[in-house]
Structure formats: structure tokens, C-alpha cells
C-alpha positions in Angstrom: 150.1 53.1 133.6 152.0 54.1 137.0 151.4 57.7 137.9 155.2 58.3 137.9 155.6 57.5 134.6 154.4 61.0 132.7 157.1 63.0 135.0 160.0 60.8 134.1 159.2 60.2 130.9 159.6 64.3 130.8 162.8 63.9 132.4 164.3 61.4 130.1 163.3 63.3 127.1 164.9 66.5 128.4 168.1 64.3 129.0 168.0 63.2 125.6 167.5 66.5 124.2 170.3 68.2 126.2 172.9 65.3 125.6 173.8 65.5 129.3 172.4 64.7 132.9 174.4 68.0 133.8 172.7 69.9 131.2 169.6 68.8 131.6 169.4 69.4 135.5 170.7 73.0 134.9 167.7 73.8 132.4 165.3 72.1 134.6 166.6 73.7 138.1 167.1 70.2 139.9 169.7 68.1 141.3 171.9 65.8 138.6 171.0 63.1 141.0 167.7 63.6 141.1 167.5 63.0 137.3 169.5 59.9 137.4 167.6 58.4 140.1 164.3 59.2 138.1 165.5 57.7 134.9 166.5 54.2 136.8 163.1 54.3 138.3 161.6 54.4 134.6 164.1 51.7 133.1 163.4 49.4 136.2 159.6 49.8 135.7 159.7 49.3 132.0 162.6 46.1 132.3 164.6 47.6 129.5 167.7 50.3 129.4 166.7 53.6 127.7 169.8 55.3 128.1 173.9 54.4 127.0 175.8 56.3 129.4 179.6 57.0 129.4 182.3 59.5 131.2 181.6 62.0 128.4 178.1 61.7 127.3 174.7 60.1 127.4 172.5 58.9 124.2 169.4 56.8 124.0 169.4 53.0 123.6 167.5 51.6 120.8 164.3 50.9 122.9 164.9 54.5 124.3 165.1 56.1 120.7 161.9 53.8 120.0 160.3 54.9 123.1 160.8 58.9 122.4 159.6 58.7 118.7 156.0 57.2 120.4 155.6 59.6 123.4 157.1 62.8 122.0 153.9 63.8 120.2 151.7 63.0 123.2 154.0 64.6 125.7 153.9 67.9 123.1 150.1 67.7 123.2 150.2 67.8 126.8 152.6 71.0 126.9 150.4 72.7 124.5 147.5 72.0 126.5 149.3 73.5 129.7 150.6 76.2 127.9 147.3 77.2 126.7 145.7 76.8 130.2 148.8 79.4 131.8 148.0 81.7 128.7 144.1 81.8 130.0 145.2 82.6 133.3 147.2 85.8 131.9 144.5 86.4 129.1 140.8 85.3 130.6 138.9 83.3 127.9 136.0 80.8 127.6 132.5 80.9 128.6 130.9 82.1 131.6 127.8 81.1 132.7 125.6 83.1 135.1 122.4 83.1 137.0 121.2 86.5 137.9 118.3 88.2 139.4 116.6 90.4 137.3 117.2 93.9 138.5 121.1 93.4 138.9 121.3 91.7 135.5 119.8 95.1 134.6 121.4 97.6 136.7 124.5 96.1 137.6 125.7 93.4 135.4 124.5 94.8 131.7 126.2 98.3 132.2 129.5 96.6 133.2 129.5 94.0 130.1 130.7 96.3 127.4 134.1 97.4 129.3 134.4 94.0 130.5 134.1 92.1 127.0 136.4 94.9 125.5 138.9 94.0 127.7 138.6 90.5 127.5 137.5 90.1 123.8 138.1 85.8 124.5 135.2 85.7 126.9 131.6 84.8 126.2 129.0 85.4 128.5 125.9 83.0 129.0 123.4 84.6 131.1 120.3 83.0 132.7 117.9 85.8 134.0 115.7 84.7 137.1 114.6 85.3 140.3 114.4 81.8 141.3 117.1 80.4 143.3 119.5 78.2 141.4 121.7 75.6 142.3 124.8 76.7 140.4 126.7 73.8 140.9 123.7 71.6 139.8 122.8 73.7 136.9 126.2 73.9 135.5 126.7 77.8 136.3 130.1 79.3 137.0 128.8 81.8 139.4 125.4 83.8 140.2 124.3 87.3 141.6 121.5 87.8 144.3 121.0 89.1 148.0 124.0 88.2 150.4 121.2 87.4 153.0 120.0 84.3 150.8 123.5 82.9 150.2 124.6 79.3 151.6 127.9 79.6 154.1 130.1 77.6 151.8 130.0 80.2 149.0 132.5 82.6 148.4 130.3 86.2 148.0 131.8 89.3 146.2 129.6 92.3 147.0 128.5 94.3 143.8 126.6 96.9 145.2 125.8 98.5 148.8 123.1 97.4 151.0 119.6 97.9 149.9 116.9 99.6 152.0 113.2 98.0 151.7 110.3 100.2 150.6 106.6 100.2 150.7 105.3 102.2 147.9 102.0 103.1 146.4 100.9 105.8 143.8 99.3 108.9 144.9 96.0 107.7 143.5 95.9 104.9 146.1 97.0 106.9 148.9 94.0 109.5 148.2 91.6 106.5 148.1 93.0 104.4 150.9 95.1 106.5 153.3 98.7 106.0 154.6 99.4 103.0 156.9 100.8 104.0 160.3 102.4 100.7 161.0 102.6 97.2 159.9 99.5 95.9 161.8 97.6 98.3 159.6 98.3 96.4 156.2 95.2 94.0 157.1 92.9 97.0 156.0 94.9 97.9 153.1 95.1 96.2 149.6 98.6 94.9 149.2 100.2 93.4 146.2 101.5 89.8 146.7 104.5 88.3 145.2 104.7 84.6 144.6 108.4 83.7 144.9 110.0 81.8 142.0 111.8 79.7 143.7 109.2 78.0 146.2 105.7 79.3 144.8 104.6 80.6 148.2 103.7 84.4 149.0 106.4 86.7 150.2 106.0 87.9 153.7 106.6 91.2 154.1 109.7 91.8 156.6 110.0 94.7 158.8 112.0 95.8 161.9 109.9 96.5 164.7 110.8 97.2 168.2 114.5 96.0 167.6 113.4 92.7 166.0 112.5 91.4 162.5 109.1 90.6 161.9 107.4 88.9 159.1 103.7 90.1 158.0 101.4 88.2 155.6 99.5 90.5 153.6 96.1 90.1 151.4 94.9 92.0 148.1 93.1 91.4 145.2 96.3 90.7 142.9 99.3 87.9 143.3 102.3 88.4 140.9 105.4 86.4 140.1 107.2 89.1 138.3 108.7 92.3 140.4 108.7 94.5 137.4 104.9 93.9 136.6 104.2 94.3 140.2 105.6 98.0 140.1 103.7 98.7 137.2 100.1 97.4 139.1 101.5 99.7 141.8 102.0 102.8 139.4 98.5 102.2 138.1 97.2 102.8 141.7 96.2 99.0 142.4 97.6 98.9 146.0 101.0 98.8 148.0 103.9 97.1 146.8 106.9 95.5 148.9 109.8 96.4 146.9 113.5 98.0 147.3 114.4 101.9 147.0 116.6 101.6 144.0 114.2 99.2 142.2 111.9 102.4 141.8 114.5 105.3 142.4 113.1 107.1 139.1 109.7 106.8 140.0 110.3 108.1 143.8 112.0 110.9 141.8 109.3 112.0 139.7 106.5 111.3 142.3 104.4 108.7 140.4 105.2 106.6 143.7 105.9 107.4 147.4 106.8 105.7 150.2 105.1 104.6 153.7 106.2 102.8 156.9 109.6 104.0 156.3 110.7 103.7 160.1 109.9 100.3 160.1 111.5 99.4 156.6 114.8 97.0 157.1 118.1 97.3 155.4 119.0 94.1 153.3 122.6 92.6 152.4 122.8 94.1 148.8 123.8 92.0 145.6 126.6 89.7 145.5 128.4 87.6 143.1 128.9 84.2 144.3 130.5 81.2 143.5 131.2 77.7 145.4 134.3 78.1 147.8 135.2 74.6 147.0 135.6 74.9 143.0 138.8 77.0 141.9 137.6 79.9 140.0 138.6 80.6 136.3 140.7 83.5 135.2 137.6 84.9 133.5 135.4 84.9 136.6 138.6 86.3 138.6 138.6 89.4 136.3 134.5 89.8 136.4 134.6 89.6 140.2 137.3 92.2 140.4 135.7 94.5 138.1 132.0 94.2 139.5 133.3 94.4 143.4 131.7 97.2 145.3 134.2 99.1 147.5 132.0 101.1 150.2 132.9 104.8 150.8 134.7 105.7 153.8 
């Protein structure tokens, strides 16, 4: 089928319904000459006349009448589909598939969901919670939430939280037994709780800011974890030092069950971001979620 046929069929249908080129042109907001040229081009491609024209009126020929009977249901279905998409633009609906790290899922996304789903009852959330870095395009996800520093350059990134400071923490019982490290170099003499990254399976190198430069320090200890909350539980039990982030352990720092060390060496990380591919047009539901979650810095 010629790609021009649908547009010209819609013009042909509008002319028949209006009963004249003039009224059809007024309804469509187009020039009368343009409508006439479109119908003539359609007739030329089909090889049959579709309209019988006179100085006072226009009506479909027998061939034109048969064509309208055959294509009108399909044109109506197309219009219904377009109308549904327009309604979705005004009232977000459909399923949003997100891949989200454990902490922002629990602390940022889930608290916002009651308000979001109450506003947009036509939206369903499908959440995949994992600290593994996921290719959202290949995985069929609409968006994800993770640290801004770990995002590809072709992603649109919407901040959903403030920048976040790293923290080295341990229980008072650990400090009483082993003392406090004074510098990152001292960590080699301490029990450190290693974290195995979900994406690559390697051990996370502790990152610090020292002498105006970033450094990475491999650490040693008796235990390795692939789950951050379980690692924090091990720190609470006095098993060793843990590299985490201040908001992740805020309640334990306030209660005194954990305390920090090496504070002047701990860097600030770019906070959590909702991200999606810049080359993909986001849905109305994703636009609404991004607007709701967007973090606005205090001035």
C-alpha cells in the first residue's frame, strides 16, 4: 500500500461526510485546493473516479461508495486507537516496568507509590529490585533507579534524592576490640566486611578522597557478602568495618549501635537518579512518575 493512501482516504471520507470540498476544508482547517489535489492523486493511483463533482455538490461514485463501505471500519479503528493514545497522554495508564536498587526502592520509591497510584489508577507498577546493573533496553524496562555516577551518557537522569556521603561504620564492640583506623592505609590491619558486586561478581574496592584525589583501597576480612542489608547486620554484630552510605544506616548512627570513622576521607557520591534512554520517548506514566519523584535541592 502506498504510504499516502491512508491520509488521502481520510480526506476522501471527510469530503463525502461534509458533502462539499468547502465544508470539508473548513472542518479540517486546510485549503480546499489541497483536498482536491489529494483526492485526484488517490483516484490516479487507484485508476477509478471516486467522486462525482458538480458546481453545487459532490457525491461518491459507485466505486467510491464501495470503497467507503470497506475502509470506514478500519479508519474508525485507527481513530479509536489514536484517541486512546491521546487519552493516555492526559490520563497516564499502562504498566511501568522499573529496575531499582534495594535502598531507593525501599526508601524513595515505595513511600511515593500510594500517592502515585491513587492519582493514576490506570497505572500498574512492575518492580524488579536488584543491585545488579541492568541494561534497561535489553531487559524491557521503562526506567531504573541507581547512583548518578554509574549511568551511561545516553541516559536521561532525573535526581530523586540528594547527593549521598559514604560512611565507614562499625559497632562499639568492634572499636573496643580493635580501635579506630586513622587513615585509609590503616585498613589493612582491620577486619573489613567485603561486598561482592552484583553486576560483575568482583569485590568492591573502598573509595576515598585523599590529598585532593580519589583512591580505591582493596580490603581484607573474614567475611564476604553480596547483600548490603545483611552486611550491615554483620557490622551491628561487631564482625568488622563496613563501607556503606550515611542514609542507609542513619537510624543505627542515631541510636549509637553503629558509629563512623575515617569521616574526612569519605567522599560524596552523586545521589540516586531515575533514568531512561534519551533516544526513547517516555510514556505519560513515566513522565508523571519522574515529576513526582524529582528531588529539588534546597537553596
